[in-house]
N, C-alpha and C positions, 0 to 999 in steps of 0.2 A: 504491500498498499503506499503510495508517497504523502507526502504534501499534501496537493489541491486535494485529492481524495477526503486523506484522514480532517481538511478544514470545510472538507462540504458536511461530512456529517454530525462533526461540533454544532455549523449549524441552523445542520437539524431538528437539534435538541436546542439548542438557545434560544432563537427564534422564538416559539412556542415557547417555550420557557419564560420569556421576556415576558410575550403578550400577558400570557397567563400572572403571573406578577404580578403585573402592571392596574387587571381588575381586581385583583384581592386588595392591592395594598392604596386602591382607590376609593375603594369602597368605605372602605374604616379607617383607611388616614393613620399617622402614627399621632401617640400623644403622646408626653411621660409625662412621668409622678406630679410635676409641677404642677400642669397645666392640670392635671385632673382633679388634683384637691385642690387649685385656684375656683375652681366653673363650682365644686359642693359649697365650696367656703362660699362663692357666690352666688346659692341659688339659693341656700336655706333660711332661714328666717333669724332676724341680728336683734340680739340680746347687748345693752351696755351697760356695763356697771355707774354709777354714781362719776367718779373721777373718770374715766372715760365721755360722758355726756357730759361733763364741763370741758373740757379737754375740744371735743367737736364746739360747742361754744364756742369759744376762745378760736379757732380757727376760721369763722362767718362759715358754719354748714352749718345741714342738717344733717339726719338718716340717712336719709333719701343722695343726698347727693354722696356721702359721706360713701354709702352699697355701691354705688359708679363707679369713684375714686379707686376699691377695690379691684380696679380689671391692671391699676397699672401699678400691682403688686407683684410677690414669688414668695413661697417658701422658701426661709431655708434651712435647711434638715442641719447645719450643720452645730444651729444655735437652737433646735427641735427640739423638740420632747416627746418625740412619738407614739411613746408604746408606754406613756404616763397613767397609774389608773385614778382615776375611774376612765378621766375623759384624757390624750392629746390633747398638749402645746405643741402651736406650730406658729411661729415666729414671723411673722410679716415684713416685712423689706420692699421697699421702693426699686422699680426693675432701674429706671433710672436713677439714680442718686443726685444727679445735681438738682434734679430738679424736689429732692422729695425732706416734705414738711415733716416726720414725721413715721414711726415704724409704730408695731405690737404685737402684743403674744394674743395670738387669737385660741380660746380652747374649746375643743369640736366635739362639742353635742351628737345625737344622732342627730338631731334634724334641726339644731340647733347653734348657730353662733353666737359663744359668748365672747365678750371682750370686753374685761375690766379696766385697764389701764391704756391711754395711750403714750408713747417715749415722742415728746417732741422734739423736735430737733432745730428751726430755728425758730428766735421769738420764746418770752414767754411768758407762764398762765399761773393763774394765781389758784387753784386747780392743784396743787397738792395734800392741800390741807382738807383737804372733803375727806370725812371717813365713809 
């Protein structure tokens, strides 16, 4: 068997394999665990602790705008405690750190996203005295 015969046999298997793979991946797509967790957090019910509510008011936002702003965040798994009992803690940071105003730790309860406190990166707020 010479080179061209082997090359034709290779193409007979390679081209249909690429076409089949294209249709499989095209339908499902590829998502990372980070994207899946952020989608889950965004579509759950949002509950805020007293400190988080106060700091959102300091940022001149409401809950609706705050929840829409979560699209610009990613999960930092190095700082997160995913397997903490009873609920995992996820540390959210802005994707673009230049425009970041805050970071937060989200407690992922089954159908509820609970935020106890928000860490402000720019500016200050007198909400730390809230109990």
